[in-house]
C-alpha positions as CSV (number, residue, x, y, z in Angstrom):
1,M,6.3,25.4,-21.6
2,T,3.6,26.2,-19.0
3,A,4.3,26.6,-15.3
4,F,2.5,23.3,-14.6
5,A,4.6,21.4,-17.2
6,R,7.8,22.9,-15.7
7,R,6.7,21.9,-12.3
8,L,6.0,18.3,-13.4
9,A,9.3,18.0,-15.3
10,G,11.2,19.2,-12.2
11,H,9.4,16.6,-10.1
12,L,10.0,13.8,-12.5
13,A,13.7,14.7,-12.8
14,R,14.1,14.8,-9.0
15,G,12.1,11.6,-8.7
16,L,14.4,9.7,-11.1
17,V,17.5,10.9,-9.3
18,M,16.0,9.8,-6.0
19,I,15.1,6.3,-7.4
20,L,18.7,6.0,-8.7
21,I,20.1,6.8,-5.3
22,V,17.8,4.5,-3.4
23,T,18.4,1.7,-5.9
24,T,22.2,2.1,-5.6
25,V,22.1,2.2,-1.8
26,S,19.7,-0.8,-1.5
27,F,21.9,-2.8,-3.9
28,F,25.0,-2.5,-1.8
29,V,23.2,-2.8,1.5
30,I,21.5,-6.0,0.3
31,R,24.8,-7.4,-0.9
32,S,26.2,-6.8,2.6
33,V,23.6,-9.1,4.2
34,P,25.3,-12.2,5.7
35,G,24.9,-15.3,3.5
36,D,25.3,-15.5,-0.3
37,P,22.6,-17.4,-2.1
38,M,24.1,-16.8,-5.4
39,A,27.4,-18.4,-4.4
40,A,25.6,-21.3,-2.8
41,R,23.6,-21.9,-6.0
42,Y,26.7,-21.6,-8.1
43,E,28.6,-24.1,-6.0
44,K,25.7,-26.5,-6.0
45,M,25.5,-26.4,-9.8
46,V,29.2,-27.1,-10.0
47,E,28.9,-30.0,-7.6
48,Q,26.1,-31.5,-9.7
49,G,28.5,-31.7,-12.6
50,M,27.9,-28.4,-14.4
51,S,31.0,-26.6,-15.7
52,P,32.0,-23.4,-14.0
53,E,31.2,-21.4,-17.1
54,A,27.8,-23.0,-17.5
55,A,27.0,-22.6,-13.8
56,Q,28.0,-18.9,-14.0
57,R,25.7,-18.3,-17.0
58,A,22.8,-20.2,-15.3
59,V,23.1,-18.2,-12.1
60,E,23.5,-15.0,-14.1
61,V,20.2,-15.7,-15.8
62,L,18.6,-16.6,-12.5
63,F,19.7,-13.6,-10.6
64,G,20.1,-11.0,-13.3
65,F,23.8,-10.4,-12.8
66,A,27.0,-12.4,-12.6
67,P,27.8,-13.8,-9.1
68,T,31.5,-14.3,-9.6
69,G,32.4,-10.8,-10.9
70,S,33.4,-7.9,-8.8
71,L,30.8,-6.1,-6.8
72,W,31.1,-3.1,-9.2
73,Q,30.6,-5.4,-12.2
74,Q,27.5,-6.9,-10.5
75,Y,26.2,-3.4,-9.9
76,V,26.7,-2.4,-13.6
77,D,25.0,-5.5,-14.8
78,Y,22.1,-5.0,-12.4
79,M,21.6,-1.4,-13.5
80,S,21.8,-2.2,-17.2
81,G,19.1,-4.8,-16.6
82,L,17.0,-2.3,-14.7
83,A,17.3,0.1,-17.6
84,R,15.7,-2.6,-19.7
85,L,13.0,-3.1,-17.0
86,D,14.5,-6.5,-16.3
87,L,14.7,-7.1,-12.5
88,G,16.0,-10.6,-12.8
89,Q,14.6,-13.9,-11.6
90,S,13.2,-14.7,-8.2
91,L,14.8,-17.2,-5.9
92,T,11.8,-17.4,-3.7
93,V,9.6,-18.4,-6.7
94,P,12.0,-20.3,-9.0
95,G,11.6,-19.6,-12.7
96,V,9.4,-16.6,-12.3
97,G,10.5,-13.0,-13.0
98,V,10.8,-10.5,-10.2
99,S,8.4,-8.1,-11.9
100,T,5.7,-10.9,-12.1
101,V,6.1,-11.7,-8.4
102,L,6.0,-8.0,-7.4
103,F,2.9,-7.1,-9.4
104,S,1.2,-10.3,-8.2
105,A,1.7,-9.3,-4.6
106,A,1.2,-5.6,-5.1
107,K,-2.6,-5.9,-5.7
108,W,-3.1,-7.5,-2.3
109,T,-1.3,-4.5,-0.7
110,I,-2.8,-1.7,-2.8
111,L,-6.4,-2.5,-2.3
112,P,-6.4,-2.8,1.5
113,V,-4.1,0.2,1.9
114,L,-6.3,2.3,-0.4
115,A,-9.6,1.2,1.3
116,G,-8.3,1.6,4.8
117,T,-6.7,5.0,4.1
118,L,-9.8,6.5,2.4
119,L,-12.1,5.1,5.1
120,S,-9.9,6.7,7.9
121,F,-9.7,9.9,5.9
122,L,-13.4,10.3,5.4
123,I,-14.3,9.5,9.0
124,G,-11.4,11.5,10.4
125,I,-12.2,14.8,8.5
126,V,-15.9,14.6,9.5
127,M,-15.1,13.9,13.1
128,G,-12.3,16.6,13.0
129,V,-14.7,19.3,11.9
130,Y,-17.1,18.4,14.8
131,A,-14.2,18.2,17.2
132,A,-13.2,21.8,16.2
133,I,-16.7,23.2,16.3
134,K,-17.6,21.5,19.6
135,R,-14.1,21.9,21.1
136,S,-15.5,23.6,24.2
137,G,-18.0,20.8,24.9
138,K,-17.8,17.1,25.9
139,L,-18.2,15.8,22.3
140,G,-15.2,17.8,21.2
141,D,-13.1,16.4,24.2
142,I,-14.2,12.8,23.5
143,L,-13.3,13.1,19.8
144,A,-10.0,14.8,20.5
145,I,-9.0,12.2,23.1
146,S,-10.0,9.3,20.8
147,G,-7.8,10.7,18.1
148,S,-4.9,11.3,20.4
149,L,-5.1,7.7,21.8
150,L,-5.3,6.0,18.4
151,H,-2.6,8.3,16.9
152,G,-0.2,7.2,19.6
153,V,-0.6,3.4,19.1
154,P,1.7,1.8,16.6
155,Q,0.2,0.0,13.6
156,Y,1.5,-3.4,14.7
157,V,0.0,-3.1,18.2
158,L,-3.4,-2.3,16.7
159,A,-3.0,-5.3,14.4
160,L,-2.1,-7.6,17.3
161,L,-5.0,-6.4,19.3
162,L,-7.5,-6.8,16.5
163,G,-6.2,-10.2,15.6
164,A,-6.4,-11.3,19.3
165,V,-10.0,-10.1,19.6
166,F,-11.5,-11.1,16.3
167,T,-9.6,-14.3,15.6
168,T,-9.1,-15.7,19.1
169,L,-11.4,-14.3,21.7
170,W,-14.2,-13.7,19.4
171,P,-13.4,-15.7,16.3
172,I,-15.6,-14.2,13.6
173,L,-13.0,-13.2,11.1
174,P,-10.3,-15.4,9.3
175,Q,-6.6,-14.8,9.6
176,G,-4.3,-15.7,6.8
177,G,-4.6,-15.8,3.0
178,T,-6.7,-13.7,0.7
179,A,-9.7,-16.0,0.3
180,D,-11.0,-19.4,1.4
181,I,-9.8,-22.2,-0.8
182,M,-13.3,-23.7,-1.0
183,F,-14.3,-20.9,-3.3
184,E,-13.3,-20.8,-7.0
185,P,-11.6,-17.5,-7.9
186,G,-13.8,-15.4,-10.1
187,F,-16.6,-12.9,-10.2
188,N,-19.0,-14.8,-7.9
189,A,-20.6,-13.9,-4.6
190,G,-18.8,-16.6,-2.5
191,Y,-15.3,-15.6,-3.7
192,I,-15.9,-11.9,-3.4
193,G,-17.4,-12.3,0.0
194,S,-14.4,-14.3,1.1
195,L,-12.0,-11.7,-0.2
196,V,-13.8,-9.0,1.8
197,E,-13.8,-11.2,4.9
198,H,-10.1,-11.9,4.7
199,A,-9.2,-8.2,4.0
200,T,-11.4,-6.9,6.8
201,L,-8.7,-7.0,9.5
202,P,-5.9,-5.4,7.5
203,V,-8.3,-2.7,6.2
204,L,-9.6,-2.0,9.8
205,T,-6.0,-1.8,11.0
206,Y,-5.1,0.8,8.4
207,A,-8.2,2.7,9.1
208,L,-7.8,2.9,12.9
209,A,-4.0,3.7,12.5
210,G,-4.8,6.7,10.3
211,Y,-8.0,7.9,12.0
212,G,-6.2,9.6,14.9
213,G,-3.9,11.6,12.7
214,W,-6.7,12.8,10.4
215,I,-9.0,13.9,13.2
216,L,-6.3,15.9,14.9
217,A,-5.0,17.4,11.7
218,M,-8.5,18.4,10.6
219,K,-9.4,19.8,14.0
220,S,-6.3,22.0,13.9
221,S,-6.9,23.1,10.3
222,V,-10.6,24.0,11.1
223,V,-9.6,26.0,14.2
224,T,-7.1,27.9,12.1
225,V,-9.7,28.6,9.4
226,L,-12.3,29.7,11.9
227,G,-10.0,32.6,12.8
228,D,-9.6,33.9,9.2
229,D,-11.1,37.2,8.2
230,F,-13.5,35.8,5.6
231,I,-15.3,33.7,8.2
232,L,-15.8,36.8,10.4
233,A,-17.0,38.7,7.3
234,A,-19.5,35.9,6.5
235,E,-20.9,36.0,10.0
236,L,-21.3,39.7,9.9
237,R,-23.1,39.5,6.6
238,G,-25.6,37.1,8.3
239,L,-24.9,34.1,6.2
240,K,-26.5,30.9,7.4
241,R,-24.4,28.6,9.5
242,G,-24.7,25.8,6.9
243,F,-23.0,28.0,4.3
244,I,-20.3,29.1,6.8
245,F,-19.7,25.4,7.7
246,R,-19.2,24.5,4.1
247,Y,-16.7,27.3,3.6
248,V,-14.8,26.3,6.7
249,A,-14.6,22.6,5.7
250,R,-13.7,23.4,2.1
251,N,-10.7,25.6,3.1
252,A,-9.6,23.4,6.0
253,I,-9.4,20.2,4.0
254,L,-7.1,21.6,1.3
255,P,-3.8,20.9,3.3
256,L,-5.0,17.4,4.2
257,F,-5.1,16.3,0.5
258,T,-1.3,16.6,0.4
259,I,-1.0,14.4,3.5
260,L,-3.5,11.9,2.0
261,A,-1.3,11.3,-1.0
262,L,1.8,11.0,1.1
263,S,0.2,8.6,3.5
264,L,-0.8,6.3,0.7
265,G,2.8,6.0,-0.3
266,M,4.2,5.7,3.2
267,L,1.7,2.9,4.1
268,F,3.4,0.6,1.6
269,G,6.3,0.4,4.1
270,G,4.0,0.0,7.1
271,A,2.3,-3.0,5.3
272,I,5.3,-5.2,6.3
273,F,4.2,-5.5,9.9
274,I,0.4,-5.7,9.2
275,E,0.7,-8.3,6.5
276,R,3.1,-10.4,8.6
277,I,0.8,-10.4,11.6
278,F,-2.3,-11.3,9.5
279,N,-0.3,-13.6,7.1
280,Y,-1.7,-11.5,4.2
281,P,0.2,-12.2,1.0
282,G,1.0,-8.7,-0.1
283,L,4.2,-6.8,-0.7
284,G,5.1,-6.7,3.0
285,L,4.9,-10.4,3.5
286,M,6.7,-11.0,0.2
287,L,9.5,-8.7,1.3
288,I,9.9,-10.6,4.6
289,D,10.1,-13.9,2.6
290,S,12.7,-12.5,0.3
291,I,14.9,-11.4,3.2
292,T,14.6,-14.8,4.8
293,N,15.6,-16.5,1.6
294,R,18.3,-14.0,0.8
295,D,16.5,-13.4,-2.5
296,Y,18.6,-10.4,-3.6
297,A,16.7,-9.7,-6.8
298,L,13.3,-9.8,-5.2
299,M,14.5,-7.6,-2.3
300,G,15.9,-5.0,-4.7
301,G,12.7,-5.0,-6.7
302,A,10.5,-4.6,-3.6
303,F,12.6,-1.7,-2.3
304,L,12.5,-0.1,-5.7
305,L,8.7,-0.5,-6.0
306,I,8.1,0.9,-2.5
307,T,10.4,3.8,-3.2
308,A,8.7,4.6,-6.5
309,A,5.3,4.5,-4.7
310,I,6.5,7.1,-2.2
311,I,8.0,9.3,-4.8
312,V,4.9,9.1,-7.1
313,A,2.8,9.9,-4.0
314,N,4.9,13.0,-3.3
315,I,4.6,14.2,-6.9
316,A,0.8,13.6,-7.0
317,A,0.3,15.4,-3.7
318,D,2.1,18.5,-4.9
319,L,0.4,18.6,-8.3
320,F,-3.0,17.8,-6.9
321,Y,-2.6,20.6,-4.4
322,T,-1.8,22.9,-7.3
323,V,-5.0,21.9,-9.1
324,I,-7.4,22.2,-6.1
325,D,-6.0,25.4,-4.5
326,P,-6.6,28.5,-6.7
327,R,-4.1,30.5,-4.6
328,V,-1.2,28.3,-5.7
329,R,-2.3,28.4,-9.4
330,S,-2.5,32.2,-9.3
331,G,1.0,32.3,-7.7
332,E,2.3,30.2,-10.6
333,G,0.7,32.4,-13.1
334,V,2.4,35.5,-11.6
335,A,5.7,33.7,-11.6
């Protein structure tokens, strides 16, 4: 087995253990939430004339585990269903499986998160390089201050400000939903334009929230690389400034790729606030609705999906860094 395969196997094993731990903890935490929708549904079915045994079977089918058994038995039933990739039925969307609800909502979270993060990453690293090179001038100070200010503002505050400006004070962008109902869903200019219009505020919020961190991280990384011996050697050899700039940027950006992958995973959790503010029907808004409705199965599935996204992002970050940095590959080869 190669070093890369061993590394991947180790990450996957640790990831599965972490998912098991988070799933277990979230199951018992969710069950401790006040209010029991399963018991309420069971009692309602019995009151409507259904026998206790039939009501128990119906609720078991609906939620994925028996409501009248012990907590441990419910946990065993839930984990056995999870092993079969069966997350149960959603209470928020009756008659629809949790997996279907999750994947239907996930696409409206993945696309804005991905677009906003990549936009902030590209702008942040470019501005970070200039902030480092011009750090003794006014341009460097302005860029560094802008990064510090935006980095210190919470995501939900940015979302509230953008919503107030572009939907109330200057109402040029819509708030709520993914597209205007007047357009028929499909590959047509009107519908696609409406999708972009409705996603603009969430994407802009993600981009502004991440911009400050990227510009500060890139500036720090560039300043560190500028002090390396190979930069001094390149200057002494008389290489053109453009070549030196390319070497600096290439080496300074390597550590940021790891942060990029991690930030994509972490933003799934941050989407809760942004989607709630803009009433954007992604994973975050779905999670809030499931908590409000005490939809245990959907809550557990959402926590599981968010956890898996973060773990996969961690694995991808480590493996990607191994691929792009020859120093790590050579270290593995020696080991």
